[in-house]
Z-matrix of the N, CA and C atoms (Angstrom, degrees):
N
C 1 1.462
C 2 1.528 1 109.19
N 3 1.300 2 116.90 1 133.38
C 4 1.460 3 123.31 2 179.66
C 5 1.538 4 109.25 3 -76.00
N 6 1.322 5 116.99 4 130.52
C 7 1.478 6 121.66 5 -179.54
C 8 1.528 7 109.41 6 -114.96
N 9 1.303 8 114.83 7 134.55
C 10 1.481 9 120.68 8 179.42
C 11 1.537 10 108.61 9 -96.19
N 12 1.328 11 116.59 10 133.03
C 13 1.464 12 121.59 11 174.31
C 14 1.529 13 107.63 12 -88.50
N 15 1.321 14 114.71 13 102.59
C 16 1.488 15 121.15 14 -176.68
C 17 1.530 16 112.15 15 -62.81
N 18 1.316 17 118.36 16 -19.93
C 19 1.451 18 120.25 17 -176.51
C 20 1.518 19 113.60 18 -99.53
N 21 1.317 20 116.65 19 -0.77
C 22 1.482 21 119.49 20 178.32
C 23 1.530 22 109.58 21 -68.92
N 24 1.316 23 117.09 22 148.30
C 25 1.456 24 119.36 23 176.92
C 26 1.535 25 111.11 24 -59.07
N 27 1.311 26 116.21 25 140.63
C 28 1.481 27 121.69 26 179.43
C 29 1.532 28 110.29 27 -76.38
N 30 1.335 29 116.35 28 -41.50
C 31 1.455 30 120.51 29 -175.27
C 32 1.550 31 109.79 30 -107.17
N 33 1.291 32 115.71 31 158.21
C 34 1.445 33 122.56 32 177.85
C 35 1.536 34 108.95 33 -58.43
N 36 1.320 35 118.59 34 118.98
C 37 1.463 36 121.21 35 -178.18
C 38 1.520 37 113.68 36 -57.06
N 39 1.315 38 118.25 37 -34.32
C 40 1.456 39 121.95 38 178.54
C 41 1.520 40 110.75 39 -65.37
N 42 1.303 41 116.76 40 -39.07
C 43 1.452 42 121.14 41 -177.83
C 44 1.539 43 112.11 42 -69.01
N 45 1.317 44 117.89 43 -31.85
C 46 1.489 45 119.66 44 -179.35
C 47 1.522 46 113.57 45 -92.63
N 48 1.317 47 117.23 46 -3.51
C 49 1.473 48 119.25 47 -177.97
C 50 1.516 49 112.90 48 -55.73
N 51 1.342 50 120.41 49 -42.14
C 52 1.476 51 117.88 50 177.66
C 53 1.530 52 114.15 51 -57.61
N 54 1.340 53 116.16 52 -31.19
C 55 1.471 54 119.60 53 177.37
C 56 1.530 55 112.21 54 -70.64
N 57 1.303 56 116.32 55 -31.37
C 58 1.471 57 121.95 56 175.17
C 59 1.555 58 109.06 57 -72.23
N 60 1.330 59 113.55 58 -46.92
C 61 1.479 60 119.29 59 -175.53
C 62 1.508 61 112.33 60 -61.30
N 63 1.327 62 116.08 61 -34.81
C 64 1.459 63 120.60 62 -179.73
C 65 1.542 64 110.54 63 -57.98
N 66 1.323 65 116.08 64 -39.54
C 67 1.455 66 121.38 65 -177.62
C 68 1.521 67 112.23 66 -79.13
N 69 1.330 68 116.49 67 -45.16
C 70 1.481 69 118.58 68 -178.86
C 71 1.523 70 110.17 69 -64.19
N 72 1.302 71 117.64 70 -29.48
C 73 1.470 72 122.93 71 178.76
C 74 1.517 73 111.36 72 -59.15
N 75 1.342 74 116.28 73 -36.97
C 76 1.463 75 119.88 74 -177.00
C 77 1.545 76 112.85 75 -95.69
N 78 1.349 77 116.44 76 9.49
C 79 1.451 78 118.50 77 171.78
C 80 1.528 79 116.26 78 113.52
N 81 1.317 80 119.21 79 -0.44
C 82 1.463 81 120.54 80 178.25
C 83 1.520 82 109.40 81 -69.90
N 84 1.330 83 115.78 82 145.03
C 85 1.470 84 122.57 83 169.27
C 86 1.514 85 107.24 84 -104.01
N 87 1.335 86 116.38 85 126.94
C 88 1.451 87 120.78 86 178.82
C 89 1.525 88 110.45 87 -78.39
N 90 1.312 89 115.51 88 132.94
C 91 1.458 90 122.16 89 172.56
C 92 1.499 91 106.57 90 -110.04
N 93 1.334 92 116.88 91 104.93
C 94 1.467 93 121.03 92 -174.58
C 95 1.510 94 113.90 93 -102.80
N 96 1.323 95 117.21 94 -6.72
C 97 1.473 96 121.01 95 -178.32
C 98 1.528 97 109.11 96 -134.39
N 99 1.343 98 116.48 97 151.37
C 100 1.479 99 120.77 98 -179.10
C 101 1.526 100 112.64 99 -56.63
N 102 1.306 101 117.98 100 -35.05
C 103 1.475 102 120.46 101 -179.61
C 104 1.519 103 111.72 102 -63.38
N 105 1.332 104 116.07 103 -36.84
C 106 1.477 105 120.32 104 177.56
C 107 1.516 106 109.07 105 -67.73
N 108 1.297 107 118.11 106 -41.66
C 109 1.481 108 121.66 107 178.81
C 110 1.514 109 109.75 108 -58.10
N 111 1.310 110 117.64 109 -51.65
C 112 1.459 111 121.74 110 -179.54
C 113 1.527 112 112.57 111 -61.13
N 114 1.320 113 116.46 112 -39.97
C 115 1.465 114 121.42 113 -179.65
C 116 1.529 115 111.72 114 -57.51
N 117 1.331 116 114.89 115 -42.71
C 118 1.476 117 119.80 116 -177.19
C 119 1.509 118 112.30 117 -86.14
N 120 1.326 119 118.37 118 -49.05
C 121 1.474 120 120.65 119 -171.35
C 122 1.509 121 114.65 120 -80.54
N 123 1.322 122 118.64 121 -15.70
C 124 1.471 123 119.02 122 179.61
C 125 1.511 124 112.13 123 -87.48
N 126 1.327 125 118.46 124 -1.91
C 127 1.460 126 121.18 125 -179.15
C 128 1.539 127 111.23 126 -67.24
N 129 1.322 128 113.31 127 137.97
C 130 1.476 129 121.10 128 177.12
C 131 1.531 130 107.18 129 -118.79
N 132 1.302 131 115.92 130 65.56
C 133 1.469 132 120.96 131 -174.40
C 134 1.524 133 113.26 132 -120.34
N 135 1.323 134 117.65 133 17.22
C 136 1.419 135 123.88 134 179.10
C 137 1.548 136 114.29 135 67.65
N 138 1.336 137 116.37 136 12.15
C 139 1.470 138 119.96 137 175.16
C 140 1.531 139 108.38 138 -89.66
N 141 1.333 140 114.06 139 149.23
C 142 1.471 141 118.40 140 174.62
C 143 1.520 142 108.81 141 -92.95
N 144 1.335 143 114.05 142 143.19
C 145 1.452 144 120.71 143 177.62
C 146 1.511 145 109.36 144 -127.36
N 147 1.321 146 114.93 145 124.10
C 148 1.461 147 121.69 146 176.95
C 149 1.523 148 107.38 147 -95.82
N 150 1.334 149 116.83 148 122.76
C 151 1.448 150 122.60 149 -179.18
C 152 1.528 151 108.16 150 -114.37
N 153 1.324 152 114.71 151 122.98
C 154 1.471 153 120.13 152 177.26
C 155 1.530 154 107.53 153 -113.17
N 156 1.337 155 115.50 154 122.13
C 157 1.476 156 120.40 155 173.74
C 158 1.524 157 106.53 156 -91.17
N 159 1.313 158 114.11 157 104.00
C 160 1.475 159 122.39 158 -178.50
C 161 1.523 160 109.23 159 -72.58
N 162 1.322 161 115.61 160 162.08
C 163 1.473 162 120.73 161 -175.10
C 164 1.510 163 109.51 162 -159.07
N 165 1.343 164 115.49 163 158.06
C 166 1.456 165 119.84 164 173.82
C 167 1.511 166 112.17 165 -87.45
N 168 1.319 167 118.59 166 -5.59
C 169 1.458 168 121.40 167 -178.15
C 170 1.520 169 109.43 168 -55.95
N 171 1.313 170 115.71 169 113.58
C 172 1.447 171 121.39 170 -172.15
C 173 1.511 172 116.18 171 -57.27
N 174 1.337 173 117.32 172 -51.38
C 175 1.461 174 120.23 173 -173.46
C 176 1.533 175 112.14 174 -69.71
N 177 1.345 176 116.35 175 -57.84
C 178 1.454 177 118.66 176 -177.45
C 179 1.516 178 112.24 177 -68.43
N 180 1.325 179 118.29 178 -46.42
C 181 1.447 180 121.20 179 -178.88
C 182 1.532 181 110.61 180 -67.34
N 183 1.326 182 116.45 181 -31.73
C 184 1.447 183 120.10 182 178.92
C 185 1.516 184 112.98 183 -64.80
N 186 1.338 185 117.43 184 -23.54
C 187 1.469 186 121.93 185 173.82
C 188 1.537 187 110.22 186 -96.41
N 189 1.318 188 116.67 187 -34.35
C 190 1.468 189 120.71 188 -175.49
C 191 1.529 190 113.07 189 -65.80
N 192 1.331 191 115.61 190 -49.64
C 193 1.497 192 117.65 191 -177.83
C 194 1.512 193 111.68 192 -59.61
N 195 1.340 194 118.67 193 -49.24
C 196 1.491 195 117.42 194 177.04
C 197 1.543 196 111.76 195 -64.21
N 198 1.318 197 117.46 196 -34.05
C 199 1.453 198 120.44 197 -179.61
C 200 1.520 199 113.73 198 -66.01
N 201 1.357 200 116.19 199 -45.48
C 202 1.476 201 118.46 200 179.06
C 203 1.512 202 110.58 201 -70.42
N 204 1.343 203 116.90 202 -34.04
C 205 1.455 204 119.77 203 178.27
C 206 1.535 205 110.86 204 -63.63
N 207 1.333 206 115.68 205 -43.70
C 208 1.453 207 120.14 206 178.67
C 209 1.520 208 112.00 207 -67.38
N 210 1.311 209 117.15 208 -36.72
C 211 1.489 210 120.87 209 178.37
C 212 1.515 211 111.02 210 -60.13
N 213 1.324 212 117.31 211 -33.16
C 214 1.462 213 120.79 212 -177.86
C 215 1.519 214 112.65 213 -78.10
N 216 1.330 215 116.00 214 0.68
C 217 1.460 216 119.27 215 176.16
C 218 1.509 217 111.54 216 -96.20
N 219 1.344 218 115.59 217 5.87
C 220 1.477 219 120.31 218 179.15
C 221 1.506 220 113.13 219 -76.74
N 222 1.322 221 115.38 220 -178.51
C 223 1.481 222 121.58 221 -176.78
C 224 1.524 223 112.37 222 -76.74
N 225 1.332 224 117.32 223 -23.65
C 226 1.470 225 121.61 224 -179.75
C 227 1.513 226 107.89 225 -130.26
N 228 1.344 227 115.11 226 132.34
C 229 1.471 228 120.71 227 -177.67
C 230 1.523 229 109.55 228 -136.99
N 231 1.305 230 119.17 229 163.59
C 232 1.486 231 122.63 230 176.78
C 233 1.529 232 110.90 231 -65.97
N 234 1.332 233 114.85 232 157.01
C 235 1.466 234 120.47 233 177.65
C 236 1.505 235 112.30 234 -65.56
N 237 1.339 236 116.61 235 -39.63
C 238 1.459 237 122.39 236 -178.67
C 239 1.519 238 108.70 237 -125.21
N 240 1.330 239 116.38 238 139.12
C 241 1.446 240 121.88 239 -178.33
C 242 1.531 241 107.23 240 -129.17
N 243 1.339 242 115.60 241 110.69
C 244 1.484 243 119.03 242 -174.37
C 245 1.516 244 110.57 243 -130.72
N 246 1.331 245 114.04 244 159.75
C 247 1.449 246 120.10 245 179.54
C 248 1.537 247 110.90 246 -142.55
N 249 1.311 248 114.94 247 147.32
C 250 1.468 249 123.21 248 170.30
C 251 1.512 250 104.64 249 -126.88
N 252 1.332 251 117.44 250 155.45
C 253 1.451 252 121.62 251 -174.32
C 254 1.522 253 110.27 252 -115.69
N 255 1.349 254 117.46 253 112.49
C 256 1.445 255 122.56 254 178.19
C 257 1.522 256 109.61 255 -62.03
N 258 1.323 257 115.77 256 136.13
C 259 1.461 258 120.03 257 179.48
C 260 1.513 259 112.58 258 82.20
N 261 1.304 260 117.46 259 -5.58
C 262 1.489 261 121.78 260 179.91
C 263 1.508 262 110.18 261 -121.81
N 264 1.337 263 116.70 262 -64.69
C 265 1.481 264 123.14 263 -179.40
C 266 1.522 265 106.41 264 -92.76
N 267 1.315 266 116.62 265 64.97
C 268 1.472 267 121.71 266 -165.13
C 269 1.505 268 112.06 267 -63.85
N 270 1.310 269 120.53 268 -42.63
C 271 1.487 270 120.70 269 -179.19
C 272 1.514 271 110.66 270 -68.22
N 273 1.331 272 117.17 271 -37.89
C 274 1.458 273 120.61 272 177.41
C 275 1.522 274 111.36 273 -64.60
N 276 1.327 275 115.78 274 -44.91
C 277 1.481 276 120.46 275 178.38
C 278 1.529 277 110.73 276 -63.10
N 279 1.327 278 116.49 277 -42.78
C 280 1.465 279 120.07 278 179.07
C 281 1.532 280 110.31 279 -58.91
N 282 1.317 281 117.98 280 -40.92
C 283 1.475 282 120.11 281 -179.31
C 284 1.505 283 111.41 282 -69.52
N 285 1.326 284 117.43 283 -41.35
C 286 1.474 285 119.42 284 177.29
C 287 1.513 286 108.92 285 -57.40
N 288 1.322 287 115.83 286 -47.71
C 289 1.494 288 119.18 287 -176.24
C 290 1.504 289 112.11 288 -68.61
N 291 1.336 290 118.91 289 -43.91
C 292 1.486 291 120.36 290 -173.87
C 293 1.529 292 113.58 291 -78.97
N 294 1.321 293 117.31 292 -35.46
C 295 1.462 294 119.78 293 -174.30
C 296 1.513 295 113.16 294 -99.11
N 297 1.325 296 117.86 295 -35.28
C 298 1.473 297 119.14 296 -173.10
C 299 1.526 298 113.70 297 -108.39
N 300 1.314 299 117.85 298 -18.42
C 301 1.467 300 121.67 299 177.44
C 302 1.529 301 111.77 300 -130.80
N 303 1.352 302 117.98 301 41.50
C 304 1.451 303 119.25 302 -173.22
C 305 1.525 304 114.76 303 -65.84
N 306 1.307 305 117.54 304 -22.81
C 307 1.475 306 120.83 305 -178.11
C 308 1.522 307 112.90 306 -80.27
N 309 1.350 308 116.97 307 -2.17
C 310 1.473 309 120.67 308 -177.70
C 311 1.533 310 109.21 309 -117.91
N 312 1.337 311 117.84 310 141.03
C 313 1.474 312 118.74 311 174.73
C 314 1.510 313 110.66 312 -65.55
N 315 1.327 314 117.13 313 150.21
C 316 1.489 315 119.84 314 178.21
C 317 1.536 316 109.52 315 -54.29
N 318 1.317 317 114.75 316 137.22
C 319 1.453 318 119.79 317 -175.18
C 320 1.534 319 108.29 318 -154.54
N 321 1.313 320 115.54 319 127.60
C 322 1.463 321 118.64 320 174.85
C 323 1.536 322 109.39 321 -145.39
N 324 1.300 323 114.43 322 133.07
C 325 1.453 324 127.19 323 -0.78
C 326 1.526 325 110.85 324 -72.43
N 327 1.298 326 114.92 325 160.80
C 328 1.464 327 121.06 326 173.89
C 329 1.528 328 107.77 327 -159.53
N 330 1.315 329 116.09 328 169.31
C 331 1.447 330 121.48 329 -179.86
C 332 1.532 331 109.58 330 -145.91
N 333 1.323 332 115.23 331 146.20
C 334 1.456 333 120.93 332 178.21
C 335 1.512 334 110.57 333 -141.02
N 336 1.301 335 116.00 334 147.36
C 337 1.451 336 122.45 335 171.80
C 338 1.518 337 107.23 336 -110.50
N 339 1.327 338 115.34 337 122.64
C 340 1.458 339 121.49 338 -174.01
C 341 1.539 340 109.85 339 -123.22
N 342 1.324 341 115.75 340 141.30
C 343 1.457 342 120.24 341 176.22
C 344 1.534 343 107.18 342 -142.27
N 345 1.314 344 116.97 343 125.65
C 346 1.470 345 122.95 344 179.99
C 347 1.524 346 112.70 345 53.21
N 348 1.329 347 115.88 346 36.25
C 349 1.480 348 119.97 347 178.64
C 350 1.518 349 114.00 348 84.65
N 351 1.301 350 118.78 349 -5.35
C 352 1.452 351 123.10 350 -178.46
C 353 1.524 352 111.26 351 -101.66
N 354 1.331 353 117.00 352 133.10
C 355 1.445 354 120.91 353 177.85
C 356 1.535 355 108.37 354 -80.16
N 357 1.331 356 115.21 355 116.37
C 358 1.446 357 120.63 356 179.05
C 359 1.537 358 111.04 357 -86.95
N 360 1.330 359 115.54 358 -28.83
C 361 1.458 360 120.07 359 -176.04
C 362 1.523 361 108.05 360 -156.24
N 363 1.315 362 117.53 361 144.04
C 364 1.447 363 122.77 362 176.58
C 365 1.510 364 108.69 363 -135.52
N 366 1.324 365 116.38 364 131.78
C 367 1.449 366 122.15 365 176.77
C 368 1.544 367 107.67 366 -120.74
N 369 1.352 368 116.17 367 93.75
C 370 1.462 369 119.18 368 -179.02
C 371 1.531 370 111.31 369 -78.86
N 372 1.295 371 114.73 370 167.71
C 373 1.474 372 121.99 371 -177.66
C 374 1.528 373 112.04 372 -53.19
N 375 1.334 374 118.27 373 -42.70
C 376 1.456 375 118.60 374 -175.12
C 377 1.528 376 111.84 375 -69.26
N 378 1.333 377 118.99 376 -12.42
C 379 1.462 378 121.41 377 171.94
C 380 1.542 379 112.63 378 -95.71
N 381 1.328 380 114.59 379 -5.65
C 382 1.475 381 120.52 380 176.73
C 383 1.517 382 109.37 381 -93.54
N 384 1.363 383 115.91 382 -41.52
C 385 1.453 384 121.23 383 -176.42
C 386 1.532 385 110.95 384 -57.56
N 387 1.309 386 115.18 385 132.68
C 388 1.462 387 119.83 386 177.66
C 389 1.507 388 114.25 387 86.83
N 390 1.362 389 117.91 388 -6.50
C 391 1.460 390 121.37 389 178.21
C 392 1.527 391 108.81 390 -98.47
N 393 1.326 392 114.67 391 149.76
C 394 1.436 393 120.79 392 175.16
C 395 1.533 394 109.46 393 -81.69
N 396 1.315 395 118.42 394 161.94
C 397 1.450 396 121.22 395 174.38
C 398 1.545 397 111.35 396 -55.09
N 399 1.336 398 116.57 397 -39.64
C 400 1.463 399 120.39 398 -179.43
C 401 1.520 400 112.13 399 -65.41
N 402 1.355 401 117.42 400 -37.75
C 403 1.458 402 120.93 401 176.68
C 404 1.523 403 110.85 402 -66.04
N 405 1.315 404 116.14 403 -42.60
C 406 1.481 405 120.59 404 179.79
C 407 1.523 406 108.80 405 -64.59
N 408 1.310 407 116.90 406 -44.15
C 409 1.460 408 121.57 407 178.64
C 410 1.510 409 111.21 408 -60.47
N 411 1.324 410 118.20 409 -46.51
C 412 1.463 411 121.11 410 -179.23
C 413 1.526 412 111.39 411 -60.31
N 414 1.316 413 116.37 412 -42.51
C 415 1.464 414 119.76 413 178.28
C 416 1.519 415 111.07 414 -62.85
N 417 1.320 416 116.42 415 -47.04
C 418 1.470 417 120.30 416 -178.82
C 419 1.533 418 111.74 417 -66.11
N 420 1.325 419 117.34 418 -39.10
C 421 1.465 420 119.28 419 178.79
C 422 1.531 421 110.59 420 -63.79
N 423 1.292 422 118.01 421 -34.85
C 424 1.483 423 121.60 422 175.32
C 425 1.538 424 109.64 423 -65.36
N 426 1.331 425 117.89 424 -44.31
C 427 1.476 426 122.10 425 177.39
C 428 1.511 427 110.01 426 -62.15
N 429 1.341 428 118.32 427 -43.90
C 430 1.436 429 121.61 428 -179.96
C 431 1.530 430 110.68 429 -63.78
N 432 1.346 431 117.37 430 -42.15
C 433 1.463 432 120.55 431 -179.38
C 434 1.518 433 111.67 432 -62.82
N 435 1.343 434 117.82 433 -33.13
C 436 1.459 435 122.62 434 -178.77
C 437 1.524 436 113.14 435 -80.54
N 438 1.338 437 118.26 436 -24.27
C 439 1.480 438 120.84 437 -170.26
C 440 1.509 439 116.54 438 -125.82
N 441 1.330 440 117.43 439 -10.68
C 442 1.470 441 119.93 440 -174.53
C 443 1.528 442 110.77 441 -118.28
N 444 1.334 443 116.06 442 167.10
C 445 1.443 444 119.38 443 -179.89
C 446 1.527 445 114.63 444 -137.33
N 447 1.339 446 117.08 445 -5.54
C 448 1.462 447 118.93 446 -179.00
C 449 1.514 448 108.92 447 -73.03
N 450 1.312 449 115.88 448 140.95
C 451 1.437 450 121.92 449 -179.64
C 452 1.536 451 111.16 450 -75.64
N 453 1.316 452 117.02 451 131.23
C 454 1.448 453 121.48 452 176.65
C 455 1.508 454 109.87 453 -99.00
N 456 1.284 455 117.32 454 -179.33
C 457 1.480 456 129.62 455 3.21
C 458 1.533 457 112.40 456 -82.01
N 459 1.318 458 114.32 457 173.52
C 460 1.451 459 120.15 458 -178.73
C 461 1.537 460 111.67 459 -73.55
N 462 1.331 461 117.11 460 -29.08
C 463 1.468 462 122.50 461 175.29
C 464 1.529 463 107.46 462 -140.97
N 465 1.312 464 117.97 463 158.43
C 466 1.481 465 120.40 464 179.20
C 467 1.524 466 112.17 465 -61.43
N 468 1.307 467 114.58 466 147.40
C 469 1.470 468 121.72 467 -178.50
C 470 1.531 469 112.38 468 -53.58
N 471 1.325 470 116.31 469 -40.47
C 472 1.470 471 120.89 470 -178.30
C 473 1.542 472 110.35 471 -62.94
N 474 1.322 473 116.40 472 -37.90
C 475 1.460 474 120.46 473 178.72
C 476 1.516 475 110.04 474 -72.37
N 477 1.339 476 116.92 475 -42.20
C 478 1.471 477 119.81 476 179.68
C 479 1.525 478 112.25 477 -60.51
N 480 1.303 479 117.02 478 -36.71
C 481 1.470 480 120.95 479 -179.08
C 482 1.525 481 112.35 480 -64.60
N 483 1.318 482 117.95 481 -16.51
C 484 1.469 483 122.21 482 178.09
C 485 1.527 484 113.14 483 -91.44
N 486 1.331 485 115.74 484 -5.20
C 487 1.474 486 120.41 485 -177.24
C 488 1.528 487 111.41 486 -64.42
N 489 1.298 488 114.72 487 132.53
C 490 1.481 489 120.85 488 174.82
C 491 1.534 490 106.67 489 -112.55
N 492 1.330 491 115.80 490 119.44
C 493 1.469 492 119.89 491 -178.86
C 494 1.535 493 110.67 492 -77.50
N 495 1.319 494 114.15 493 140.53
C 496 1.483 495 120.60 494 178.38
C 497 1.514 496 107.33 495 -75.79
N 498 1.312 497 116.70 496 117.69
C 499 1.470 498 121.12 497 178.50
C 500 1.517 499 107.94 498 -121.68
N 501 1.314 500 115.64 499 105.77
C 502 1.448 501 120.18 500 178.45
C 503 1.510 502 108.85 501 -147.53
N 504 1.293 503 115.89 502 152.68
C 505 1.446 504 121.26 503 177.14
C 506 1.527 505 108.67 504 -83.18
N 507 1.298 506 117.07 505 122.20
C 508 1.455 507 121.94 506 -178.96
C 509 1.507 508 113.66 507 -56.36
N 510 1.303 509 118.02 508 -30.95
C 511 1.461 510 119.67 509 -178.70
C 512 1.522 511 112.70 510 -71.28
N 513 1.322 512 117.44 511 -13.62
C 514 1.456 513 120.88 512 -179.27
C 515 1.533 514 111.99 513 -99.16
N 516 1.312 515 118.16 514 -2.25
C 517 1.454 516 121.58 515 178.25
C 518 1.507 517 109.18 516 -79.35
N 519 1.339 518 117.82 517 126.48
C 520 1.460 519 119.78 518 -175.21
C 521 1.531 520 113.05 519 -68.21
N 522 1.322 521 114.30 520 144.28
C 523 1.465 522 119.92 521 174.93
C 524 1.518 523 109.06 522 -68.92
N 525 1.312 524 116.19 523 152.43
C 526 1.458 525 121.91 524 177.60
C 527 1.530 526 109.93 525 -83.41
N 528 1.293 527 117.37 526 97.21
C 529 1.471 528 120.21 527 -174.70
C 530 1.495 529 112.09 528 -108.83
């Protein structure tokens, strides 16, 4: 009998690597396992943690990744900046959604600001769709200014100016077979 591994990546990991690299370049830490998620998100230390659920969805993710990257170039940013990848880091994403964002329907891409286990702000996919990266950035910078205190930007301006955003159609990314 053929058995399906429900936790295997859906898409070819090599094909989505540029989407991962775009975020780590601006300071995101990837959480690829449930243990890493719990280690960061279970902290009750009054620090803010920005969680971005990355995705291959071309339209929404194509605006979301540049938008969150630009938001982190503001004067105030979260203490911790982490990401999980929907369809790739499946167990980590499942834990984020079930334990830390249970009041929200699954959504990718999406972003949340969490402090002491409490969700201060949630940006689901349907609030990302149709917005430009600049609009997403402006909204997030306002949320960061109201809830965070760490001095930004996440990386120097000169480095940010060299960032190349991953632009690909999600329907053309090969499945991981």
